[in-house]
Kinemage of the C-alpha trace (Angstrom):
@kinemage 1
@onewidth
@group {chain A} dominant
@subgroup {mainchain}
@vectorlist {calphas} color= white
{ca met a 1} P -170.583 -86.814 63.528
{ca ser a 2} L -171.616 -90.311 63.140
{ca asn a 3} L -175.085 -89.116 62.159
{ca val a 4} L -173.822 -87.008 59.259
{ca arg a 5} L -172.966 -88.176 55.787
{ca val a 6} L -171.623 -86.590 52.716
{ca arg a 7} L -172.798 -87.351 49.040
{ca arg a 8} L -172.748 -85.703 45.817
{ca ala a 9} L -175.741 -83.319 45.311
{ca thr a 10} L -178.597 -84.353 43.073
{ca ile a 11} L -181.575 -82.419 41.472
{ca glu a 12} L -183.766 -83.421 44.371
{ca asp a 13} L -181.541 -81.283 46.553
{ca leu a 14} L -182.080 -78.138 44.617
{ca ala a 15} L -184.852 -76.621 46.521
{ca val a 16} L -182.995 -76.938 50.021
{ca leu a 17} L -179.785 -75.816 48.518
{ca arg a 18} L -181.518 -72.589 47.063
{ca glu a 19} L -182.542 -71.854 50.465
{ca ile a 20} L -179.129 -72.333 51.916
{ca trp a 21} L -177.544 -70.211 49.368
{ca ile a 22} L -180.113 -67.447 49.683
{ca ser a 23} L -179.601 -67.459 53.531
{ca met a 24} L -175.857 -67.326 52.973
{ca arg a 25} L -176.351 -64.587 50.535
{ca leu a 26} L -174.693 -66.593 47.721
{ca pro a 27} L -175.587 -66.172 44.178
{ca ser a 28} L -178.352 -68.855 43.928
{ca asp a 29} L -179.208 -68.408 40.335
{ca asp a 30} L -175.552 -69.046 39.194
{ca leu a 31} L -174.796 -71.815 41.796
{ca glu a 32} L -178.006 -73.622 40.528
{ca lys a 33} L -176.436 -74.067 37.114
{ca arg a 34} L -173.305 -75.515 38.716
{ca leu a 35} L -175.103 -78.122 40.904
{ca lys a 36} L -172.800 -80.973 39.842
{ca glu a 37} L -169.888 -79.292 41.662
{ca phe a 38} L -171.645 -79.543 45.094
{ca gln a 39} L -171.289 -81.932 47.926
{ca val a 40} L -174.107 -82.014 50.386
{ca ala a 41} L -174.019 -82.998 54.124
{ca glu a 42} L -177.273 -84.728 55.390
{ca thr a 43} L -178.434 -86.251 58.669
{ca gly a 44} L -181.622 -88.150 59.098
{ca gly a 45} L -182.262 -87.688 55.322
{ca glu a 46} L -182.182 -83.992 55.612
{ca val a 47} L -179.630 -81.923 53.928
{ca val a 48} L -178.068 -79.472 56.496
{ca gly a 49} L -175.057 -78.009 54.542
{ca ala a 50} L -173.278 -77.984 51.270
{ca val a 51} L -169.979 -76.930 49.612
{ca gly a 52} L -168.824 -76.550 46.012
{ca ile a 53} L -165.641 -78.158 44.756
{ca gln a 54} L -164.553 -77.133 41.182
{ca phe a 55} L -161.362 -78.257 39.284
{ca ser a 56} L -159.308 -76.501 36.744
{ca gly a 57} L -156.306 -78.237 35.484
{ca gln a 58} L -154.136 -79.150 38.622
{ca tyr a 59} L -156.094 -76.729 40.962
{ca ala a 60} L -159.216 -77.178 43.016
{ca leu a 61} L -161.536 -74.623 44.203
{ca leu a 62} L -163.395 -74.963 47.444
{ca his a 63} L -166.193 -72.580 47.183
{ca ser a 64} L -169.871 -71.554 48.411
{ca glu a 65} L -169.923 -73.141 51.793
{ca gly a 66} L -173.368 -73.013 53.557
{ca tyr a 67} L -175.557 -74.594 56.249
{ca ser a 68} L -179.030 -74.426 57.211
{ca asp a 69} L -178.064 -75.835 60.707
{ca phe a 70} L -174.750 -74.666 61.827
{ca ser a 71} L -174.579 -77.173 64.695
{ca phe a 72} L -173.624 -79.681 62.237
{ca ala a 73} L -171.061 -77.433 60.437
{ca asp a 74} L -167.883 -78.904 62.098
{ca ala a 75} L -168.839 -82.433 61.553
{ca ala a 76} L -169.773 -81.780 57.839
{ca arg a 77} L -166.633 -79.716 57.359
{ca gln a 78} L -164.519 -82.796 58.543
{ca leu a 79} L -166.362 -84.934 55.976
{ca phe a 80} L -166.127 -82.302 53.183
{ca trp a 81} L -162.406 -82.256 53.879
{ca asp a 82} L -162.030 -85.876 53.508
{ca arg a 83} L -164.013 -85.883 50.317
{ca leu a 84} L -162.025 -83.061 48.961
{ca gln a 85} L -158.641 -84.934 49.622
{ca thr a 86} L -159.926 -87.923 47.782
{ca leu a 87} L -161.199 -85.985 44.859
{ca ala a 88} L -158.127 -83.948 44.662
{ca ala a 89} L -156.002 -87.073 44.573
{ca asn a 90} L -158.148 -88.447 41.738
{ca his a 91} L -157.649 -85.280 39.732
{ca gly a 92} L -153.950 -84.986 40.365
{ca val a 93} L -154.357 -81.663 42.042
{ca phe a 94} L -151.342 -79.546 43.237
{ca arg a 95} L -153.104 -76.752 45.130
{ca ile a 96} L -156.383 -75.919 46.650
{ca trp a 97} L -157.884 -72.440 46.540
{ca thr a 98} L -160.688 -70.950 48.716
{ca gln a 99} L -162.138 -67.688 49.869
{ca glu a 100} L -163.746 -69.592 52.784
{ca asn a 101} L -162.116 -68.195 56.048
{ca ser a 102} L -163.615 -70.508 58.629
{ca pro a 103} L -161.019 -71.336 61.282
{ca phe a 104} L -161.609 -74.858 60.495
{ca trp a 105} L -160.081 -74.578 57.114
{ca leu a 106} L -157.203 -72.404 58.315
{ca arg a 107} L -156.458 -75.299 60.905
{ca trp a 108} L -155.754 -77.632 57.984
{ca gly a 109} L -153.063 -75.565 56.544
{ca phe a 110} L -154.809 -73.001 54.305
{ca gln a 111} L -152.665 -69.758 54.230
{ca pro a 112} L -153.372 -66.297 52.725
{ca ala a 113} L -152.032 -66.259 49.156
{ca asn a 114} L -149.322 -63.549 48.505
{ca asp a 115} L -148.964 -61.830 45.190
{ca asp a 116} L -146.476 -64.367 43.730
{ca ile a 117} L -148.750 -67.312 44.523
{ca leu a 118} L -151.833 -65.354 43.166
{ca glu a 119} L -150.216 -65.328 39.856
{ca arg a 120} L -150.972 -69.199 39.683
{ca leu a 121} L -154.757 -68.607 40.230
{ca pro a 122} L -156.686 -69.720 37.207
{ca ala a 123} L -158.168 -66.809 35.437
{ca gln a 124} L -161.784 -67.887 35.638
{ca trp a 125} L -161.652 -67.650 39.546
{ca arg a 126} L -160.322 -64.124 39.559
{ca asn a 127} L -163.686 -62.285 39.571
{ca asn a 128} L -163.954 -62.031 43.214
{ca pro a 129} L -161.918 -59.411 45.081
{ca ala a 130} L -162.223 -61.087 48.526
{ca pro a 131} L -158.869 -62.421 50.178
{ca trp a 132} L -157.651 -65.823 48.805
{ca phe a 133} L -156.470 -68.644 50.815
{ca thr a 134} L -154.461 -71.645 49.409
{ca leu a 135} L -153.144 -74.985 50.485
{ca glu a 136} L -150.271 -76.627 48.404
{ca leu a 137} L -150.614 -80.290 48.214
{ca lys a 138} L -147.702 -81.008 45.917
{ca asn a 139} L -144.707 -78.750 45.216
{ca glu a 140} L -145.587 -77.466 41.824
{ca asp a 141} L -141.994 -76.303 40.823
{ca ala a 142} L -140.547 -79.575 41.907
{ca val a 143} L -143.098 -81.611 39.848
{ca ala a 144} L -142.553 -79.291 36.893
{ca glu a 145} L -138.759 -79.771 37.133
{ca ala a 146} L -139.310 -83.578 37.390
{ca leu a 147} L -141.520 -83.685 34.410
{ca glu a 148} L -139.232 -81.461 32.441
{ca ser a 149} L -136.289 -83.743 33.319
{ca lys a 150} L -138.439 -86.740 32.437
{ca phe a 151} L -139.421 -85.213 29.162
{ca ala a 152} L -135.692 -84.280 28.337
{ca gly a 153} L -134.740 -88.005 29.102
{ca phe a 154} L -137.518 -89.143 26.946
{ca met a 155} L -136.478 -86.979 24.054
{ca glu a 156} L -132.919 -88.113 24.396
{ca ser a 157} L -134.080 -91.735 24.247
{ca glu a 158} L -136.205 -90.996 21.283
{ca lys a 159} L -133.160 -89.231 19.573
{ca gln a 160} L -130.997 -92.412 20.255
{ca gln a 161} L -133.796 -94.632 19.112
{ca thr a 162} L -134.037 -92.668 15.753
{ca ala a 163} L -130.371 -92.729 15.239
{ca arg a 164} L -130.308 -96.472 15.873
{ca val a 165} L -133.263 -96.975 13.310
{ca thr a 166} L -131.496 -94.717 10.858
{ca gly a 167} L -128.240 -96.642 11.132
{ca gln a 168} L -129.902 -99.944 10.734
{ca ala a 169} L -131.729 -98.473 7.512
{ca lys a 170} L -128.342 -97.218 6.118
{ca thr a 171} L -126.782 -100.739 6.791
{ca leu a 172} L -129.865 -102.393 5.187
{ca lys a 173} L -129.677 -100.063 2.070
{ca thr a 174} L -125.961 -100.877 1.735
{ca ile a 175} L -126.579 -104.607 1.860
{ca ile a 176} L -129.492 -104.196 -0.740
{ca ile a 177} L -127.100 -102.270 -2.986
{ca ile a 178} L -124.284 -104.815 -2.726
{ca ala a 179} L -126.857 -107.653 -3.307
{ca gly a 180} L -128.163 -105.853 -6.275
{ca phe a 181} L -124.579 -105.494 -7.762
{ca ala a 182} L -123.964 -109.088 -6.991
{ca val a 183} L -127.081 -110.204 -8.879
{ca phe a 184} L -126.307 -107.808 -11.783
{ca ala a 185} L -122.830 -109.267 -11.986
{ca leu a 186} L -124.031 -112.800 -12.043
{ca cys a 187} L -126.629 -112.080 -14.760
{ca met a 188} L -123.879 -110.242 -16.843
{ca gly a 189} L -121.679 -113.285 -16.436
{ca phe a 190} L -124.335 -115.627 -17.382
{ca ile a 191} L -125.172 -113.477 -20.510
{ca val a 192} L -121.368 -113.422 -21.412
{ca tyr a 193} L -121.258 -117.169 -21.038
{ca leu a 194} L -124.114 -117.772 -23.277
{ca phe a 195} L -122.714 -115.215 -25.725
{ca met a 196} L -119.245 -116.885 -25.637
{ca his a 197} L -120.668 -120.368 -25.814
{ca gly a 198} L -122.782 -119.339 -29.017
{ca arg a 199} L -119.469 -117.839 -30.662
{ca ile a 200} L -117.489 -121.091 -30.082
{ca ser a 201} L -120.327 -123.174 -31.503
{ca leu a 202} L -120.403 -120.957 -34.675
{ca leu a 203} L -116.732 -120.960 -35.164
{ca ser a 204} L -116.247 -124.879 -34.652
{ca gly a 205} L -119.113 -125.629 -37.056
{ca pro a 206} L -117.662 -124.981 -40.480
{ca ser a 207} L -114.240 -126.452 -39.572
{ca gly a 208} L -115.876 -129.743 -38.557
{ca arg a 209} L -117.540 -130.043 -42.108
């Protein structure tokens, strides 16, 4: 195992991968277009195996496993599994799907998918009638409930915030109205004062002469 390493496939690996896919009776023409999905295992600079890992939302698909030298299969699978776990964590994956039925994968907890679980299988992966195996990494229902609860709490917080802002706006509006009336009253008082002052001057003028 110390002589095997795993890395992402590159265009330089395509010729070897095509040979592996053909030997495994996999659809090489289709897989060639999906090269970026593949991880390869190599030893001594030679690619000896590959597996595809595709993502769809919170799901991952392990597919199209193949080897040119099966003596490296178990070592490569262990490294593929480590890489898959890392990628799944980075993508926030809830569940891994596969149709690979090697005892190695089953030992890691993959179980046959029953009809209820199969309803969660993304539509783009349902074109193969072979049996499906699945491994739950996170409880989907629990996560959904937690997200729903968090969303409900967020909406309640937003509702309270909106009510608080609305209340503050109403208070500010009331203050502005009162201030407006006060300014209006002062202006009217000043006008009345000027008017009254003018009348007194007019009335007192003739009597003085």
